[in-house]
C-alpha atoms as a printed R data frame, in Angstrom:
   type eleno elety resid chain resno       x      y      z
1  ATOM     1    CA   MET     A     1 208.434 39.645 64.931
2  ATOM     2    CA   LYS     A     2 207.489 41.485 61.894
3  ATOM     3    CA   ILE     A     3 210.179 43.032 59.529
4  ATOM     4    CA   LEU     A     4 210.822 45.366 56.736
5  ATOM     5    CA   VAL     A     5 212.480 43.299 53.599
6  ATOM     6    CA   ALA     A     6 213.774 44.935 50.593
7  ATOM     7    CA   VAL     A     7 215.386 42.380 48.347
8  ATOM     8    CA   LYS     A     8 217.444 43.065 45.656
9  ATOM     9    CA   LEU     A     9 217.153 40.365 41.956
10 ATOM    10    CA   LYS     A    10 220.143 39.160 40.349
11 ATOM    11    CA   SER     A    11 223.189 40.886 42.108
12 ATOM    12    CA   ARG     A    12 226.217 39.202 42.846
13 ATOM    13    CA   GLN     A    13 226.344 38.153 45.753
14 ATOM    14    CA   SER     A    14 223.383 36.596 47.551
15 ATOM    15    CA   GLY     A    15 222.742 38.095 51.293
16 ATOM    16    CA   VAL     A    16 221.506 39.115 54.403
17 ATOM    17    CA   GLU     A    17 221.766 43.740 54.852
18 ATOM    18    CA   LYS     A    18 220.393 45.045 58.694
19 ATOM    19    CA   ILE     A    19 219.937 48.679 58.076
20 ATOM    20    CA   SER     A    20 217.743 49.112 60.794
21 ATOM    21    CA   GLU     A    21 215.520 46.615 63.952
22 ATOM    22    CA   THR     A    22 213.392 45.931 61.474
23 ATOM    23    CA   HIS     A    23 214.555 47.113 58.221
24 ATOM    24    CA   TYR     A    24 216.642 44.191 55.816
25 ATOM    25    CA   ILE     A    25 217.450 44.440 52.473
26 ATOM    26    CA   VAL     A    26 217.865 40.708 51.312
27 ATOM    27    CA   LYS     A    27 220.385 40.147 47.740
28 ATOM    28    CA   THR     A    28 219.863 37.587 45.652
29 ATOM    29    CA   SER     A    29 220.750 35.803 42.898
30 ATOM    30    CA   LYS     A    30 217.640 34.323 41.841
31 ATOM    31    CA   GLU     A    31 215.117 35.570 39.859
32 ATOM    32    CA   ALA     A    32 211.672 36.455 39.967
33 ATOM    33    CA   LYS     A    33 210.303 33.802 38.350
34 ATOM    34    CA   ASP     A    34 208.339 30.675 39.565
35 ATOM    35    CA   ASN     A    35 208.746 32.397 43.486
36 ATOM    36    CA   LYS     A    36 212.820 31.022 42.751
37 ATOM    37    CA   ALA     A    37 213.549 34.273 44.458
38 ATOM    38    CA   ASN     A    38 210.858 34.734 47.298
39 ATOM    39    CA   ILE     A    39 212.213 31.289 48.056
40 ATOM    40    CA   ASP     A    40 216.341 32.082 47.888
41 ATOM    41    CA   VAL     A    41 215.320 35.100 49.982
42 ATOM    42    CA   VAL     A    42 213.705 33.004 53.265
43 ATOM    43    CA   ASP     A    43 216.151 30.608 52.614
44 ATOM    44    CA   GLN     A    44 218.804 33.174 53.684
45 ATOM    45    CA   LEU     A    45 216.625 34.821 56.443
46 ATOM    46    CA   ALA     A    46 215.792 31.793 58.483
47 ATOM    47    CA   LYS     A    47 220.052 31.058 57.787
48 ATOM    48    CA   TYR     A    48 220.311 34.618 59.724
49 ATOM    49    CA   PHE     A    49 218.232 34.555 61.661
50 ATOM    50    CA   LYS     A    50 219.093 31.161 62.648
51 ATOM    51    CA   VAL     A    51 215.110 29.816 62.463
52 ATOM    52    CA   PRO     A    52 213.450 26.787 60.672
53 ATOM    53    CA   LYS     A    53 212.425 27.989 57.157
54 ATOM    54    CA   ALA     A    54 208.682 26.623 58.459
55 ATOM    55    CA   ASN     A    55 208.636 30.011 60.830
56 ATOM    56    CA   ILE     A    56 209.152 31.791 58.249
57 ATOM    57    CA   GLU     A    57 206.207 34.027 56.556
58 ATOM    58    CA   ILE     A    58 206.150 36.163 53.838
59 ATOM    59    CA   SER     A    59 202.591 37.793 55.292
60 ATOM    60    CA   VAL     A    60 202.211 41.006 52.540
61 ATOM    61    CA   GLY     A    61 204.438 41.616 48.678
62 ATOM    62    CA   LYS     A    62 204.771 38.243 48.326
63 ATOM    63    CA   THR     A    63 204.581 39.871 44.096
64 ATOM    64    CA   THR     A    64 206.941 43.124 45.218
65 ATOM    65    CA   LYS     A    65 210.218 43.502 45.934
66 ATOM    66    CA   HIS     A    66 209.081 44.886 49.465
67 ATOM    67    CA   LYS     A    67 207.859 42.989 51.871
68 ATOM    68    CA   ILE     A    68 206.578 41.898 54.914
69 ATOM    69    CA   ILE     A    69 208.260 39.178 57.179
70 ATOM    70    CA   ASN     A    70 206.845 37.782 60.129
71 ATOM    71    CA   ILE     A    71 209.896 35.790 61.828
72 ATOM    72    CA   GLN     A    72 208.688 32.998 64.487
73 ATOM    73    CA   LYS     A    73 211.771 32.169 67.228
């Protein structure tokens, strides 16, 4: 399954918000330094979709706020 994710950095609360079937907003309190935000995004999506972290891959947008993510169930 492919989803489009918009990342909100340095948020007060972390969480995943569903906009539509393929669009999500992920709020993270982490900064974009040293890949910390991407790691937190993967962690949050793994909890939200109840899949292992290894099944989530950022295919496009590793250095931007807008990402395309593949999730294998």
